MMTF fields as JSON, N, C-alpha, C and O atoms, coordinates in Angstrom:
{
  "mmtfVersion": "1.0.0",
  "mmtfProducer": "UNKNOWN",
  "numBonds": 379,
  "numAtoms": 380,
  "numGroups": 95,
  "numChains": 1,
  "numModels": 1,
  "chainsPerModel": [1],
  "groupsPerChain": [95],
  "chainIdList": ["A"],
  "bondAtomList": [4, 2, 8, 6, 12, 10, 16, 14, 20, 18, 24, 22, 28, 26, 32, 30, 36, 34, 40, 38, 44, 42, 48, 46, 52, 50, 56, 54, 60, 58, 64, 62, 68, 66, 72, 70, 76, 74, 80, 78, 84, 82, 88, 86, 92, 90, 96, 94, 100, 98, 104, 102, 108, 106, 112, 110, 116, 114, 120, 118, 124, 122, 128, 126, 132, 130, 136, 134, 140, 138, 144, 142, 148, 146, 152, 150, 156, 154, 160, 158, 164, 162, 168, 166, 172, 170, 176, 174, 180, 178, 184, 182, 188, 186, 192, 190, 196, 194, 200, 198, 204, 202, 208, 206, 212, 210, 216, 214, 220, 218, 224, 222, 228, 226, 232, 230, 236, 234, 240, 238, 244, 242, 248, 246, 252, 250, 256, 254, 260, 258, 264, 262, 268, 266, 272, 270, 276, 274, 280, 278, 284, 282, 288, 286, 292, 290, 296, 294, 300, 298, 304, 302, 308, 306, 312, 310, 316, 314, 320, 318, 324, 322, 328, 326, 332, 330, 336, 334, 340, 338, 344, 342, 348, 346, 352, 350, 356, 354, 360, 358, 364, 362, 368, 366, 372, 370, 376, 374],
  "bondOrderList": [1, 1, 1, 1, 1, 1, 1, 1, 1, 1, 1, 1, 1, 1, 1, 1, 1, 1, 1, 1, 1, 1, 1, 1, 1, 1, 1, 1, 1, 1, 1, 1, 1, 1, 1, 1, 1, 1, 1, 1, 1, 1, 1, 1, 1, 1, 1, 1, 1, 1, 1, 1, 1, 1, 1, 1, 1, 1, 1, 1, 1, 1, 1, 1, 1, 1, 1, 1, 1, 1, 1, 1, 1, 1, 1, 1, 1, 1, 1, 1, 1, 1, 1, 1, 1, 1, 1, 1, 1, 1, 1, 1, 1, 1],
  "groupList": [{"groupName": "MET", "atomNameList": ["N", "CA", "C", "O"], "elementList": ["N", "C", "C", "O"], "formalChargeList": [0, 0, 0, 0], "bondAtomList": [1, 0, 2, 1, 3, 2], "bondOrderList": [1, 1, 2], "singleLetterCode": "M", "chemCompType": "L-PEPTIDE LINKING"}, {"groupName": "ILE", "atomNameList": ["N", "CA", "C", "O"], "elementList": ["N", "C", "C", "O"], "formalChargeList": [0, 0, 0, 0], "bondAtomList": [1, 0, 2, 1, 3, 2], "bondOrderList": [1, 1, 2], "singleLetterCode": "I", "chemCompType": "L-PEPTIDE LINKING"}, {"groupName": "LEU", "atomNameList": ["N", "CA", "C", "O"], "elementList": ["N", "C", "C", "O"], "formalChargeList": [0, 0, 0, 0], "bondAtomList": [1, 0, 2, 1, 3, 2], "bondOrderList": [1, 1, 2], "singleLetterCode": "L", "chemCompType": "L-PEPTIDE LINKING"}, {"groupName": "ALA", "atomNameList": ["N", "CA", "C", "O"], "elementList": ["N", "C", "C", "O"], "formalChargeList": [0, 0, 0, 0], "bondAtomList": [1, 0, 2, 1, 3, 2], "bondOrderList": [1, 1, 2], "singleLetterCode": "A", "chemCompType": "L-PEPTIDE LINKING"}, {"groupName": "CYS", "atomNameList": ["N", "CA", "C", "O"], "elementList": ["N", "C", "C", "O"], "formalChargeList": [0, 0, 0, 0], "bondAtomList": [1, 0, 2, 1, 3, 2], "bondOrderList": [1, 1, 2], "singleLetterCode": "C", "chemCompType": "L-PEPTIDE LINKING"}, {"groupName": "GLY", "atomNameList": ["N", "CA", "C", "O"], "elementList": ["N", "C", "C", "O"], "formalChargeList": [0, 0, 0, 0], "bondAtomList": [1, 0, 2, 1, 3, 2], "bondOrderList": [1, 1, 2], "singleLetterCode": "G", "chemCompType": "PEPTIDE LINKING"}, {"groupName": "GLU", "atomNameList": ["N", "CA", "C", "O"], "elementList": ["N", "C", "C", "O"], "formalChargeList": [0, 0, 0, 0], "bondAtomList": [1, 0, 2, 1, 3, 2], "bondOrderList": [1, 1, 2], "singleLetterCode": "E", "chemCompType": "L-PEPTIDE LINKING"}, {"groupName": "ASN", "atomNameList": ["N", "CA", "C", "O"], "elementList": ["N", "C", "C", "O"], "formalChargeList": [0, 0, 0, 0], "bondAtomList": [1, 0, 2, 1, 3, 2], "bondOrderList": [1, 1, 2], "singleLetterCode": "N", "chemCompType": "L-PEPTIDE LINKING"}, {"groupName": "PRO", "atomNameList": ["N", "CA", "C", "O"], "elementList": ["N", "C", "C", "O"], "formalChargeList": [0, 0, 0, 0], "bondAtomList": [1, 0, 2, 1, 3, 2], "bondOrderList": [1, 1, 2], "singleLetterCode": "P", "chemCompType": "L-PEPTIDE LINKING"}, {"groupName": "LYS", "atomNameList": ["N", "CA", "C", "O"], "elementList": ["N", "C", "C", "O"], "formalChargeList": [0, 0, 0, 0], "bondAtomList": [1, 0, 2, 1, 3, 2], "bondOrderList": [1, 1, 2], "singleLetterCode": "K", "chemCompType": "L-PEPTIDE LINKING"}, {"groupName": "ARG", "atomNameList": ["N", "CA", "C", "O"], "elementList": ["N", "C", "C", "O"], "formalChargeList": [0, 0, 0, 0], "bondAtomList": [1, 0, 2, 1, 3, 2], "bondOrderList": [1, 1, 2], "singleLetterCode": "R", "chemCompType": "L-PEPTIDE LINKING"}, {"groupName": "TRP", "atomNameList": ["N", "CA", "C", "O"], "elementList": ["N", "C", "C", "O"], "formalChargeList": [0, 0, 0, 0], "bondAtomList": [1, 0, 2, 1, 3, 2], "bondOrderList": [1, 1, 2], "singleLetterCode": "W", "chemCompType": "L-PEPTIDE LINKING"}, {"groupName": "GLN", "atomNameList": ["N", "CA", "C", "O"], "elementList": ["N", "C", "C", "O"], "formalChargeList": [0, 0, 0, 0], "bondAtomList": [1, 0, 2, 1, 3, 2], "bondOrderList": [1, 1, 2], "singleLetterCode": "Q", "chemCompType": "L-PEPTIDE LINKING"}, {"groupName": "VAL", "atomNameList": ["N", "CA", "C", "O"], "elementList": ["N", "C", "C", "O"], "formalChargeList": [0, 0, 0, 0], "bondAtomList": [1, 0, 2, 1, 3, 2], "bondOrderList": [1, 1, 2], "singleLetterCode": "V", "chemCompType": "L-PEPTIDE LINKING"}, {"groupName": "TYR", "atomNameList": ["N", "CA", "C", "O"], "elementList": ["N", "C", "C", "O"], "formalChargeList": [0, 0, 0, 0], "bondAtomList": [1, 0, 2, 1, 3, 2], "bondOrderList": [1, 1, 2], "singleLetterCode": "Y", "chemCompType": "L-PEPTIDE LINKING"}, {"groupName": "HIS", "atomNameList": ["N", "CA", "C", "O"], "elementList": ["N", "C", "C", "O"], "formalChargeList": [0, 0, 0, 0], "bondAtomList": [1, 0, 2, 1, 3, 2], "bondOrderList": [1, 1, 2], "singleLetterCode": "H", "chemCompType": "L-PEPTIDE LINKING"}, {"groupName": "ASP", "atomNameList": ["N", "CA", "C", "O"], "elementList": ["N", "C", "C", "O"], "formalChargeList": [0, 0, 0, 0], "bondAtomList": [1, 0, 2, 1, 3, 2], "bondOrderList": [1, 1, 2], "singleLetterCode": "D", "chemCompType": "L-PEPTIDE LINKING"}, {"groupName": "SER", "atomNameList": ["N", "CA", "C", "O"], "elementList": ["N", "C", "C", "O"], "formalChargeList": [0, 0, 0, 0], "bondAtomList": [1, 0, 2, 1, 3, 2], "bondOrderList": [1, 1, 2], "singleLetterCode": "S", "chemCompType": "L-PEPTIDE LINKING"}, {"groupName": "PHE", "atomNameList": ["N", "CA", "C", "O"], "elementList": ["N", "C", "C", "O"], "formalChargeList": [0, 0, 0, 0], "bondAtomList": [1, 0, 2, 1, 3, 2], "bondOrderList": [1, 1, 2], "singleLetterCode": "F", "chemCompType": "L-PEPTIDE LINKING"}, {"groupName": "THR", "atomNameList": ["N", "CA", "C", "O"], "elementList": ["N", "C", "C", "O"], "formalChargeList": [0, 0, 0, 0], "bondAtomList": [1, 0, 2, 1, 3, 2], "bondOrderList": [1, 1, 2], "singleLetterCode": "T", "chemCompType": "L-PEPTIDE LINKING"}],
  "groupTypeList": [0, 1, 2, 3, 3, 3, 3, 4, 5, 6, 7, 8, 9, 3, 6, 8, 8, 8, 6, 2, 10, 2, 3, 11, 12, 3, 13, 5, 14, 15, 3, 2, 8, 6, 3, 5, 5, 2, 2, 16, 12, 8, 3, 5, 2, 0, 17, 10, 0, 1, 9, 2, 14, 7, 13, 11, 18, 3, 18, 9, 17, 14, 9, 12, 10, 7, 9, 9, 9, 15, 9, 6, 11, 3, 16, 3, 7, 8, 16, 2, 14, 3, 19, 1, 2, 17, 13, 10, 9, 2, 10, 6, 17, 7, 3],
  "groupIdList": [1, 2, 3, 4, 5, 6, 7, 8, 9, 10, 11, 12, 13, 14, 15, 16, 17, 18, 19, 20, 21, 22, 23, 24, 25, 26, 27, 28, 29, 30, 31, 32, 33, 34, 35, 36, 37, 38, 39, 40, 41, 42, 43, 44, 45, 46, 47, 48, 49, 50, 51, 52, 53, 54, 55, 56, 57, 58, 59, 60, 61, 62, 63, 64, 65, 66, 67, 68, 69, 70, 71, 72, 73, 74, 75, 76, 77, 78, 79, 80, 81, 82, 83, 84, 85, 86, 87, 88, 89, 90, 91, 92, 93, 94, 95],
  "secStructList": [7, 2, 2, 2, 2, 2, 2, 2, 2, 2, 7, 6, 6, 1, 7, 7, 7, 2, 2, 2, 2, 2, 2, 2, 2, 2, 2, 2, 2, 6, 7, 7, 1, 1, 1, 1, 7, 4, 4, 4, 1, 7, 6, 6, 2, 2, 2, 2, 2, 2, 2, 2, 2, 2, 2, 2, 2, 2, 2, 2, 2, 2, 2, 2, 1, 7, 4, 4, 4, 2, 2, 2, 2, 2, 2, 2, 7, 2, 2, 2, 2, 2, 2, 2, 2, 2, 2, 2, 2, 2, 2, 2, 2, 2, 7],
  "xCoordList": [0.814, 0.0, 0.862, 0.522, 1.968, 2.855, 3.399, 3.412, 3.842, 4.4, 3.336, 3.631, 2.119, 1.028, 0.712, 0.426, 0.753, 0.516, 1.615, 1.339, 2.859, 3.968, 3.788, 4.017, 3.382, 3.153, 2.076, 2.181, 1.051, -0.008, 0.512, 0.065, 1.445, 2.045, 2.887, 2.987, 3.489, 4.324, 3.501, 3.841, 2.408, 1.589, 0.113, -0.399, -0.576, -1.989, -2.89, -4.009, -2.416, -3.229, -3.035, -3.713, -2.108, -1.877, -3.084, -3.799, -3.294, -4.441, -4.15, -3.21, -4.94, -4.687, -5.253, -6.259, -4.604, -5.177, -6.468, -6.626, -7.379, -8.666, -8.536, -9.299, -7.577, -7.427, -6.957, -7.259, -6.223, -5.817, -7.029, -7.18, -7.883, -9.13, -9.967, -10.522, -10.049, -10.79, -10.159, -10.868, -8.845, -8.16, -8.465, -8.728, -8.43, -8.765, -10.189, -10.454, -11.103, -12.5, -12.635, -13.37, -11.938, -12.004, -11.499, -12.094, -10.41, -9.859, -10.808, -11.103, -11.276, -12.134, -13.468, -13.965, -14.051, -15.377, -15.324, -16.36, -14.118, -13.957, -14.833, -15.544, -14.758, -15.595, -14.83, -13.949, -15.185, -14.609, -15.29, -16.421, -14.621, -15.206, -16.479, -17.405, -16.533, -17.68, -18.389, -17.803, -19.636, -20.406, -19.761, -19.109, -19.944, -19.404, -18.152, -17.856, -17.428, -16.216, -14.967, -15.034, -13.848, -12.559, -12.405, -11.916, -12.814, -12.658, -13.694, -13.616, -14.666, -15.678, -15.263, -15.984, -14.118, -13.664, -13.094, -12.599, -13.163, -12.606, -11.135, -10.376, -10.76, -9.4, -8.356, -8.409, -7.416, -6.304, -6.586, -5.651, -7.84, -8.177, -7.568, -6.941, -7.738, -7.236, -5.711, -5.155, -5.046, -3.593, -3.13, -2.199, -3.769, -3.425, -3.706, -2.901, -4.845, -5.201, -4.167, -3.736, -3.77, -2.818, -1.459, -0.838, -1.005, 0.297, 0.299, 1.241, -0.741, -0.807, -0.933, -0.314, -1.731, -1.879, -0.543, -0.189, 0.198, 1.495, 2.492, 3.238, 2.51, 3.408, 2.997, 3.844, 1.719, 1.229, 1.607, 2.104, 1.37, 1.655, 3.149, 3.529, 3.985, 5.437, 5.871, 6.627, 5.399, 5.8, 5.19, 5.829, 3.99, 3.365, 4.157, 4.443, 4.505, 5.283, 6.664, 7.159, 7.27, 8.597, 8.549, 9.44, 7.523, 7.404, 7.197, 7.663, 6.513, 6.197, 7.308, 7.217, 8.351, 9.419, 10.158, 10.101, 10.837, 11.728, 13.001, 13.75, 13.246, 14.378, 15.716, 16.696, 15.77, 17.012, 17.287, 18.407, 16.256, 16.403, 16.134, 15.493, 16.635, 16.403, 16.862, 16.116, 18.096, 18.625, 17.771, 17.508, 17.346, 16.508, 15.184, 14.692, 14.609, 13.351, 13.565, 12.782, 14.623, 14.908, 15.159, 14.712, 15.869, 16.14, 14.866, 14.695, 13.979, 12.735, 11.686, 10.756, 11.835, 10.852, 11.535, 11.443, 12.212, 12.984, 12.133, 12.568, 10.941, 10.088, 9.611, 9.585, 9.237, 8.805, 9.957, 9.776, 11.147, 12.296, 12.677, 13.075, 12.564, 12.842, 11.864, 12.244, 10.619, 9.63, 10.023, 9.938, 10.45, 10.894, 12.033, 11.998, 13.034, 14.19, 13.797, 14.305, 12.902, 12.442, 11.713, 11.931, 10.859, 10.112, 11.046, 10.859, 12.038, 13.031, 13.738, 13.964, 14.086, 14.725, 13.778, 14.186, 12.515, 11.505, 11.389, 11.292, 11.401, 11.347, 12.526, 12.375, 13.716, 14.925, 14.85, 15.245, 14.348, 14.274, 13.205, 13.26, 12.232, 11.185, 11.435, 10.623, 12.557, 12.861, 13.349, 13.648],
  "yCoordList": [-1.19, 0.0, 1.26, 2.243, 1.237, 2.396, 2.702, 3.854, 1.67, 1.879, 2.371, 3.171, 1.905, 2.372, 3.833, 4.582, 4.254, 5.655, 6.537, 7.621, 6.07, 6.819, 6.927, 7.987, 5.845, 5.86, 6.875, 7.535, 7.001, 7.984, 9.407, 10.298, 9.626, 10.953, 11.317, 12.486, 10.318, 10.542, 10.595, 11.314, 9.823, 9.712, 9.743, 8.766, 10.848, 10.955, 9.882, 9.672, 9.207, 8.164, 6.79, 5.832, 6.693, 5.413, 5.073, 5.958, 3.788, 3.319, 3.469, 2.854, 4.277, 4.449, 3.302, 2.698, 3.002, 2.014, 2.577, 3.794, 1.708, 2.172, 3.159, 4.121, 2.924, 3.819, 5.209, 6.189, 5.309, 6.626, 7.359, 8.565, 6.635, 7.245, 7.77, 8.866, 6.981, 7.416, 8.666, 9.569, 8.716, 9.888, 11.131, 12.2, 10.994, 12.138, 12.606, 13.807, 11.654, 12.015, 12.676, 13.652, 12.156, 12.728, 14.17, 15.042, 14.413, 15.765, 16.658, 17.782, 16.16, 16.952, 17.317, 18.426, 16.392, 16.616, 16.983, 17.221, 17.029, 17.326, 16.401, 16.833, 15.123, 14.135, 12.825, 12.507, 12.078, 10.757, 9.75, 9.978, 8.643, 7.653, 6.997, 6.736, 6.729, 6.055, 7.01, 7.981, 6.722, 7.538, 7.503, 6.525, 8.557, 8.637, 9.484, 10.229, 9.363, 10.137, 9.37, 8.278, 9.952, 9.354, 7.951, 7.049, 7.768, 6.465, 5.443, 4.272, 5.879, 4.967, 4.373, 3.549, 4.786, 4.281, 2.87, 2.528, 2.048, 0.692, 0.717, 1.606, -0.252, -0.325, -0.248, -1.005, 0.665, 0.782, 1.596, 1.981, 1.868, 2.559, 3.951, 4.307, 4.734, 6.107, 6.132, 6.974, 5.229, 5.151, 4.844, 5.477, 3.884, 3.546, 4.72, 5.031, 5.368, 6.515, 7.627, 8.195, 7.938, 9.02, 8.686, 9.531, 7.457, 7.061, 7.14, 7.664, 6.627, 6.648, 8.074, 8.427, 8.885, 10.281, 11.013, 11.783, 10.779, 11.435, 11.022, 11.858, 9.746, 9.275, 9.9, 10.406, 9.866, 10.466, 11.942, 12.413, 12.676, 14.1, 14.376, 15.307, 13.572, 13.754, 13.585, 14.404, 12.531, 12.294, 13.314, 13.699, 13.747, 14.785, 16.083, 16.733, 16.456, 17.671, 17.57, 18.527, 16.403, 16.181, 16.318, 16.914, 15.774, 15.852, 17.292, 17.665, 18.093, 19.465, 20.461, 21.632, 20.014, 20.932, 21.45, 20.853, 22.549, 23.065, 22.22, 22.299, 21.425, 20.488, 21.207, 20.63, 22.456, 23.226, 23.662, 24.048, 23.598, 24.002, 22.819, 22.964, 21.653, 20.431, 20.56, 20.226, 21.046, 21.147, 22.087, 21.802, 23.19, 24.132, 23.478, 23.669, 22.696, 22.001, 20.991, 20.931, 20.201, 19.171, 19.813, 19.291, 20.936, 21.626, 22.235, 22.264, 22.716, 23.331, 22.298, 22.612, 21.065, 20.004, 18.73, 17.697, 18.778, 17.597, 16.361, 15.245, 16.538, 15.372, 14.736, 13.512, 15.574, 15.038, 14.319, 13.243, 14.925, 14.307, 13.004, 12.048, 12.946, 11.694, 10.603, 9.439, 10.978, 10.015, 9.512, 8.314, 10.411, 10.021, 9.007, 7.965, 9.315, 8.418, 7.07, 6.032, 7.084, 5.845, 4.961, 3.75, 5.556, 4.77, 4.275, 3.178, 5.068, 4.599, 3.339, 2.405, 3.323, 2.127, 0.935, -0.191, 1.198, 0.141, -0.407, -1.618, 0.486, 0.048, -0.824, -1.857, -0.407, -1.179, -2.573, -3.554, -2.654, -3.96, -4.855, -6.075, -4.266, -5.049, -5.287, -5.917, -4.786, -4.935, -6.327, -6.62],
  "zCoordList": [0.0, 0.0, 0.0, -0.659, 0.731, 0.786, -0.609, -1.041, -1.297, -2.635, -3.611, -4.499, -3.453, -4.316, -4.04, -4.975, -2.793, -2.456, -3.044, -3.558, -2.967, -3.561, -5.069, -5.652, -5.692, -7.142, -7.519, -8.553, -6.693, -6.953, -6.828, -7.55, -5.923, -5.789, -6.989, -7.36, -7.59, -8.776, -10.055, -10.994, -10.083, -11.291, -10.904, -10.357, -11.177, -10.793, -11.406, -10.936, -12.443, -13.076, -12.446, -12.816, -11.495, -10.815, -9.947, -9.477, -9.747, -8.954, -7.461, -6.957, -6.743, -5.304, -4.478, -4.852, -3.352, -2.442, -1.83, -1.739, -1.416, -0.881, 0.282, 0.366, 1.173, 2.32, 1.904, 2.585, 0.796, 0.296, -0.277, -0.08, -0.981, -1.468, -0.302, -0.369, 0.759, 1.946, 2.561, 3.005, 2.585, 3.143, 2.306, 2.856, 0.992, 0.124, 0.391, 0.46, 0.541, 0.812, 2.184, 2.333, 3.172, 4.518, 4.516, 5.149, 3.81, 3.711, 2.911, 3.317, 1.79, 0.916, 1.524, 1.325, 2.263, 2.851, 4.33, 4.951, 4.895, 6.326, 7.165, 8.072, 6.835, 7.523, 7.67, 6.872, 8.701, 8.909, 7.984, 7.554, 7.673, 6.762, 7.292, 6.524, 8.59, 9.196, 10.151, 10.63, 10.414, 11.359, 12.739, 13.105, 13.486, 14.84, 14.882, 13.947, 15.964, 16.164, 15.782, 15.218, 16.096, 15.749, 16.325, 15.644, 17.556, 18.203, 17.749, 18.122, 16.945, 16.406, 15.054, 14.492, 14.541, 13.249, 13.419, 14.493, 12.362, 12.458, 12.895, 12.508, 13.687, 14.228, 13.12, 12.151, 13.271, 12.335, 11.088, 10.385, 10.795, 9.543, 9.487, 8.489, 10.528, 10.509, 10.397, 9.693, 11.076, 11.001, 9.578, 9.079, 8.928, 7.542, 6.614, 5.736, 6.808, 5.971, 6.097, 5.093, 7.331, 7.569, 6.957, 6.314, 7.16, 6.608, 5.084, 4.489, 4.458, 2.996, 2.467, 1.464, 3.142, 2.729, 2.833, 1.941, 3.912, 4.083, 3.009, 2.501, 2.662, 1.599, 0.263, -0.473, -0.043, -1.283, -1.35, -2.373, -0.252, -0.224, -0.407, -1.118, 0.231, 0.103, -1.351, -1.873, -1.999, -3.384, -4.34, -5.32, -4.075, -4.897, -4.776, -5.781, -3.564, -3.339, -3.979, -4.574, -3.847, -4.431, -5.952, -6.558, -6.548, -8.0, -8.466, -9.543, -7.676, -8.062, -7.725, -8.094, -7.031, -6.636, -7.87, -8.945, -7.691, -8.731, -8.669, -7.696, -9.689, -9.657, -9.565, -9.094, -10.01, -9.915, -8.48, -8.144, -7.634, -6.233, -5.301, -4.26, -5.694, -4.932, -3.479, -2.558, -3.272, -1.907, -1.057, 0.111, -1.633, -0.888, -0.493, 0.619, -1.43, -1.124, -0.005, 0.943, -0.116, 0.896, 2.265, 3.286, 2.283, 3.55, 4.14, 5.358, 3.278, 3.741, 4.146, 4.889, 3.657, 3.905, 4.391, 3.727, 5.525, 5.946, 6.205, 5.921, 6.735, 6.995, 5.689, 5.557, 4.735, 3.446, 2.751, 2.18, 2.806, 2.153, 2.852, 2.185, 4.16, 4.886, 4.444, 4.32, 4.21, 3.714, 2.337, 2.067, 1.467, 0.119, 0.211, -0.445, 1.021, 1.151, 1.74, 1.316, 2.708, 3.325, 2.325, 2.287, 1.525, 0.527, -0.572, -1.099, -0.916, -1.913, -1.425, -2.194, -0.134, 0.439, 0.396, 0.109, 0.684, 0.626, -0.792, -0.993, -1.764, -3.181, -3.526, -4.177, -3.086, -3.372, -2.767, -3.398, -1.555, -0.899, -1.516, -1.361, -2.214, -2.86, -4.335, -5.013, -4.834, -6.266, -6.594, -7.752]
}
């Protein structure tokens, strides 16, 4: 799922995992996926949604950066860049 979320950040036509779709809907509609409050959501769902959304956002931001100012982007966005590097390692180990 992590690799699929990264692929969606790089390519908007890539197929997103279901939890990433839910995260987009939650952000877009300012609503939780299921009725009730945060603690009423299915176990683990919110955690998966947040992780996938963060990976997608990191790769989307990375793709949109000015490539001539890579170091400035990485310095200004250390958490996003750490996510990029972490997913790259994951890709390498799954290759």
